[in-house]
KEKE-3310 file (N, C-alpha, C; in steps of 0.2 Angstrom, whole numbers, plus 5000, padded with zeros to 4 digits):
npx = (4072:4088:4099:4096:4097:4101:4089:4090:4084:4083:4095:4109:4119:4137:4145:4152:4161:4167:4174:4183:4190:4197:4205:4213:4219:4226:4235:4243:4249:4255:4265:4272:4278:4286:4295:4303:4311:4326:4339:4345:4336:4327:4326:4321:4309:4303:4300:4290:4280:4278:4271:4260:4254:4251:4241:4232:4230:4223:4211:4207:4205:4194:4185:4184:4176:4162:4151:4148:4144:4148:4156:4162:4169:4178:4186:4191:4199:4208:4214:4220:4229:4237:4242:4249:4259:4266:4271:4279:4288:4293:4300:4310:4317:4322:4330:4340:4345:4351:4360:4370:4377:4383:4398:4411:4414:4425:4435:4437:4443:4455:4463:4467)
npy = (4294:4300:4295:4292:4286:4296:4301:4295:4301:4315:4318:4329:4332:4332:4348:4349:4359:4365:4353:4351:4363:4361:4350:4355:4365:4358:4351:4361:4366:4354:4353:4364:4362:4350:4355:4363:4354:4348:4340:4330:4325:4317:4303:4299:4306:4300:4288:4291:4296:4284:4276:4284:4283:4269:4269:4276:4267:4256:4263:4266:4253:4250:4259:4255:4244:4233:4240:4253:4265:4263:4274:4279:4268:4266:4278:4273:4262:4269:4276:4266:4261:4273:4275:4263:4264:4275:4270:4259:4266:4274:4266:4261:4272:4276:4264:4266:4278:4274:4265:4273:4277:4266:4258:4251:4234:4226:4236:4240:4228:4227:4236:4232)
npz = (4982:4990:4982:4969:4952:4938:4926:4910:4899:4902:4905:4902:4888:4886:4883:4868:4862:4874:4878:4867:4868:4881:4877:4867:4874:4884:4875:4870:4882:4886:4875:4877:4890:4887:4878:4885:4893:4899:4889:4896:4904:4897:4896:4909:4908:4897:4902:4911:4902:4895:4905:4907:4894:4895:4903:4895:4885:4892:4894:4881:4876:4883:4878:4865:4865:4863:4868:4864:4851:4833:4828:4840:4844:4833:4836:4848:4844:4836:4846:4854:4845:4843:4856:4858:4849:4853:4866:4862:4853:4863:4871:4862:4859:4872:4875:4865:4869:4881:4877:4872:4883:4888:4890:4880:4881:4876:4873:4886:4892:4886:4891:4904)
capx = (4077:4094:4104:4093:4100:4098:4085:4094:4080:4084:4103:4112:4125:4142:4146:4158:4166:4171:4179:4188:4194:4201:4209:4218:4223:4231:4240:4248:4253:4260:4270:4277:4282:4290:4300:4308:4314:4333:4340:4347:4330:4322:4325:4315:4302:4300:4297:4283:4276:4276:4266:4253:4251:4248:4234:4227:4228:4217:4205:4205:4202:4187:4180:4184:4172:4155:4145:4148:4142:4153:4160:4166:4173:4183:4190:4195:4204:4214:4218:4224:4235:4242:4245:4254:4264:4269:4274:4284:4294:4297:4305:4315:4321:4325:4335:4345:4349:4355:4366:4375:4380:4387:4405:4412:4417:4431:4440:4439:4447:4462:4467:4470)
capy = (4295:4304:4293:4290:4287:4301:4299:4296:4306:4322:4320:4334:4330:4337:4353:4347:4364:4365:4348:4353:4368:4358:4346:4360:4369:4353:4350:4367:4366:4349:4354:4369:4359:4345:4358:4366:4349:4347:4334:4325:4322:4314:4296:4298:4309:4295:4282:4293:4296:4277:4275:4288:4280:4263:4270:4278:4260:4253:4267:4266:4247:4250:4263:4251:4238:4233:4243:4259:4265:4262:4280:4279:4262:4268:4282:4269:4258:4274:4278:4260:4261:4279:4274:4258:4267:4279:4266:4255:4270:4277:4261:4260:4278:4275:4259:4269:4283:4270:4262:4279:4278:4260:4257:4245:4229:4224:4241:4240:4222:4227:4241:4230)
capz = (4988:4989:4978:4963:4946:4934:4920:4904:4894:4904:4906:4897:4884:4887:4878:4864:4862:4880:4878:4862:4871:4886:4874:4864:4880:4887:4870:4870:4888:4886:4871:4880:4895:4884:4874:4890:4897:4897:4886:4901:4908:4892:4897:4914:4905:4892:4907:4914:4896:4894:4910:4905:4888:4896:4906:4890:4882:4895:4893:4874:4875:4886:4873:4859:4866:4859:4871:4861:4844:4829:4828:4846:4844:4829:4839:4853:4840:4834:4852:4855:4840:4844:4862:4858:4845:4858:4871:4858:4851:4869:4874:4858:4860:4879:4874:4861:4873:4886:4873:4871:4889:4890:4888:4876:4885:4873:4875:4894:4894:4883:4895:4910)
cpx = (4083:4098:4101:4097:4097:4094:4088:4090:4081:4091:4105:4118:4131:4143:4153:4163:4170:4176:4185:4193:4199:4206:4215:4222:4228:4236:4245:4252:4258:4266:4275:4281:4287:4296:4305:4312:4322:4334:4342:4341:4325:4321:4320:4309:4299:4297:4290:4278:4273:4270:4260:4250:4248:4242:4229:4226:4223:4211:4202:4202:4195:4182:4179:4179:4165:4150:4144:4146:4149:4158:4165:4171:4179:4188:4194:4200:4210:4218:4222:4230:4240:4246:4251:4260:4269:4273:4280:4290:4297:4302:4311:4320:4325:4331:4341:4349:4353:4361:4372:4379:4384:4394:4406:4416:4424:4437:4442:4443:4454:4466:4470:4476)
cpy = (4300:4302:4289:4291:4292:4298:4300:4301:4313:4323:4324:4331:4335:4342:4351:4353:4365:4359:4349:4358:4366:4354:4350:4363:4364:4351:4355:4367:4360:4350:4359:4366:4354:4349:4361:4361:4348:4340:4328:4321:4318:4307:4295:4301:4304:4289:4285:4294:4289:4275:4278:4285:4273:4264:4272:4272:4257:4257:4266:4259:4246:4253:4259:4245:4238:4237:4250:4259:4265:4268:4280:4273:4263:4273:4278:4265:4263:4276:4272:4260:4267:4278:4269:4260:4271:4275:4262:4260:4273:4272:4260:4266:4278:4270:4262:4274:4279:4267:4267:4279:4272:4260:4251:4240:4227:4230:4241:4234:4223:4232:4238:4225)
cpz = (4986:4983:4972:4957:4942:4928:4914:4899:4896:4905:4900:4894:4886:4881:4874:4863:4868:4880:4873:4865:4876:4882:4871:4869:4883:4882:4870:4876:4888:4881:4874:4886:4892:4881:4879:4894:4894:4894:4891:4904:4903:4894:4903:4912:4901:4897:4909:4908:4895:4899:4909:4899:4890:4899:4900:4886:4885:4894:4886:4873:4877:4881:4867:4859:4863:4862:4868:4854:4840:4828:4834:4846:4839:4832:4845:4850:4838:4840:4854:4851:4842:4851:4862:4854:4849:4863:4867:4856:4857:4871:4869:4858:4867:4878:4870:4865:4878:4883:4872:4877:4891:4887:4884:4880:4882:4874:4882:4896:4891:4887:4902:4909)
residu = (UNK:UNK:UNK:UNK:UNK:UNK:UNK:UNK:UNK:UNK:UNK:UNK:UNK:UNK:UNK:UNK:UNK:UNK:UNK:UNK:UNK:UNK:UNK:UNK:UNK:UNK:UNK:UNK:UNK:UNK:UNK:UNK:UNK:UNK:UNK:UNK:UNK:UNK:UNK:UNK:UNK:UNK:UNK:UNK:UNK:UNK:UNK:UNK:UNK:UNK:UNK:UNK:UNK:UNK:UNK:UNK:UNK:UNK:UNK:UNK:UNK:UNK:UNK:UNK:UNK:UNK:UNK:UNK:UNK:UNK:UNK:UNK:UNK:UNK:UNK:UNK:UNK:UNK:UNK:UNK:UNK:UNK:UNK:UNK:UNK:UNK:UNK:UNK:UNK:UNK:UNK:UNK:UNK:UNK:UNK:UNK:UNK:UNK:UNK:UNK:UNK:UNK:UNK:UNK:UNK:UNK:UNK:UNK:UNK:UNK:UNK:UNK)
# end
């Protein structure tokens, strides 16, 4: 019929070099975009980055599951660790930046 599943024996494997090229291109474009962001926009940018990393964590958890070979599971575990490190450090940096803009309550009370 029209919607038959492809035969796994004849399925083509993805070209690893094109995938590496896309990954490297995305890395350099991402670095270029991040470097040009004003310092005032880093807190909103970190919020967006944390949301993207949360999506990456979900995907990495799926890849780290038992349905994949050991090498792919190892990469999934590394991806979970890297994404979680990014999320936690993003929240810590955002909290530190927000503390810089808070006023001291004791100095505000002594003025009145």
